[in-house]
N, C-alpha and C positions, 0 to 999 in steps of 0.2 A: 452335324446335329446341333441345332441352335438350344444354349443355355439360357434359360428364362430367368430373369432376376426378380428377387422379391424387393419390395420398395422397403428401403431402411429409413424414410422418414422424407419429408418434403419442406421446402422454406415458403410458407404464406398459404399454402394449397388448401382447397375445402375438399370436400367429398369426391370431386371431379378427380384428384390425383390416384384414386383408385382404380381408375380406367387407364392407367397409363403405365406402361411396362418399358422400364429403360433397360437394354440388355444390348450386348455386342458380341461378335465373333473375334477370335484371334486365335492366329496359327502357331505362335509360339509365346509362351511363358517364361522362357530362360534365355538368357544371353552370356555373353562374357565381353567384357573389357580387356584389351591389350595395350599394354605399354611396350614401346621398342626403346630400348637403351643401346649406345654405343659407346665404348671406351669411357664408361663411368657416369654418362651424361645422358638424361633423358632427352630423345628426340621427337617422337611421337605417340600419340595416345589415341587409338580407335575406340570411341564410345557406340555402344549398340542402341538400336531403334526397335522399339515394338510396336506393332499397328493393331488398332483396336476399330473394329469397325461397327458402328452404331445402327446401320442399315435395319435390323429387327426389330427396333424401338417402335413403338407404338402410342397413339395418346389422342385425344380429342383437337388438340390444335397441332399446328407445324412447329416441329423445334426450331429453335432459332441458334442452339449452340450447344455443343457436347464438350463434356470433361472428362478427364482421368486425372484425378487427384492423389496424391501421396505425400510424405514428409519431403521426402528428397527427389521428387519426380514426378511432373504434371506435364499436361498437355492439354490442347483444347482444339475445337474446329469450329467455323462459321457454319452452322446448319443450313443456310441458305443455299451453300454452295458445296459442301460435303459432308459425309457421315464418317469420314476417316480421321482418326486421332493418332498422330504419331508421337511417341513419347522417348525421350533420349536419356540414357540412366549413366549416371557419372559416378555411382557410388556402388560399391560392391555389397551383396550382403541379401537378405529378404525383404523386399517391399511389398507392404501392405498398401493397395489402391482402393479408390472408390469410382464407381462410371455414376456420372448423374448427365442430366439434360436440362436446358432451359426454354421455356415456352412463354408466348404473352397469351394471357386468356383473355375470354371475351369483354372484361371491362378493362383491358389494357395494361393490367397490371403484371409485371415481369416475374415470373416465378422460375424456381428450380428445382426438381427432384431426383431423388437418390435411387441410385440401382444397387447392384451386386458389388460386394466387395472380392477381391482375388488377391491371390500372393503369387510375386513375379521372383524367380530365383536369379539373381547377377552374380555372376563369379569375376575373376580377376586372373589374368594370363601376364606374366612378365617374359619377353625375350628380351636376350642379353647378349651383346655381341662384344669382345674385347680382342685387338689384334696386337701382336708383335710386343709382347710385355714379358719381363721377369719379375713384375711386382703388380698381379692383379687387383683390383680396386674390389673394396668388401661390398656386397649385393644387400640392401638394406631391406628387410620383408616387414613389413606391418600387415599381420594378418589379422587385425582386428577388425570386427565388422563393422562397416561406416553406415549399415541401413539395417533396420530390424534389430530384434532382441536376439535372434538367435547367432550364436559365433559361427565362424567357419567350422566345416566338421575336420578338414584334412588339408595339410600344405603338400604339396607333391614338388619334388626336385629332381630334375634333369639335367645333369651337369657334365659336359665333356671338354678336357683340354688336347687340343692338338699341338704337336710337335712337327711342325712343316720342315721338309727337306732344306737343309741350309743352302743348296744350290737344285733348283728344279730337276728333278729325275736323276740328278747324281748323287745326291746323299753328300757326305763330308761335315755331319753335324753329330750330335751325341744325344744320348738318353738324357731327360729330364726326370727327377723327382720331384713329386708335388703330394701335397696333401689337401684333402677338403676338411672343412667343419662348418656345422651350423653351430651359431653362437648365439647364448640368450642373452637377458637384459644385465646379468651378474656378470658377464664376460665370461661364463663356462660354457665348453662344448657340451651339446645337448649330443652331437651325433659327430662322427669323424671315420675319415677313410683314406689311408696312405695310397699313393700309385705311382706307379714308373710308365713314361711315356717314352716308347723308342722313336727314334728318327723316323720320319714320315708315317708315322702311326698316332691314335688317338685312345684317349682312357676316359671312361664314363663311370661316372657315381650317381645311382638312383636311390631316392629314398624318400619316405614319406614321415609326416612329422604331426603330431596329435595335438601337441599345445598350441592353440592359435589366438590365446588370449593377450599375448606380449608380442613387442618387436625382437626379431631376430636379425642376425646378419650371416649370410653364406660367404665363407670365405674360400679362397682357393690359395694356398702357398707354394710360394716356390721355393723347394727345400735345397736343389743341387743340380748345377747343370749349367750351361753355358749359351744353350740355343733361348731364342725368343719363343714363346709358346701364345695360342690363340686361345681364347675360353670361349664357349658357346652354351650357353643356360638357358633354360626353360622351367619356368617356375610358376604353378597353379594355385591360386586360394580356392578350395571348393567347399561349398556347402550340401547340405543334405536334401535330396530331391523334394522339397515339401510345396512345391508349386503347384497353384492350379492347373489343372490338367487343358490343353489347349481343345477348342471346339469347333475349329473350323478345317 
């Protein structure tokens, strides 16, 4: 089903703009930025692309360009060759976007007419791996929204400590005592959890946190033991599902 847009206004147009309908179809209006960290250093970031197809747009003149405009995300296409606009999102948050199209009228004047506005939800996921350590790095979590006015709704944490066999399949190592803590800007622990990781086993701490207005640190403390550990963590910054519904 196609979602027809209302005309929010036009630049330089006359009554003919009333016969122009700028609309697009889109299969998705939410996506996730993924950051990959290894041994305390960022190694890769995947930024999502969302596509908007302006093929349903109609008007008395051929469209020469299509635009998706937002404060932190924009895209455009040459109307003579494509109706598809792909937009890359590099900021997490709720993005308010406006669709528009450009055309040339009978007098040769270049005009642009606006169509619908829509809301896109972009979340963030951090994948963290740290190997063979007895002093894990602190994981800095900036959950403050980078786009839009709505703050993130929740921080979701899934942290696992592995205590590998000292000698593969033969053992010979010891248990390791660890503790997890989520530290706020005052250096106080909002949440914490102790754990013991037996040799060749793993221990996991899963939690959620709803204060997303400030920067936190996720820390894994090596309390007691002799074996080196591996730390595997997945953290998600999530938003309320307020995005415009897909229409394709």
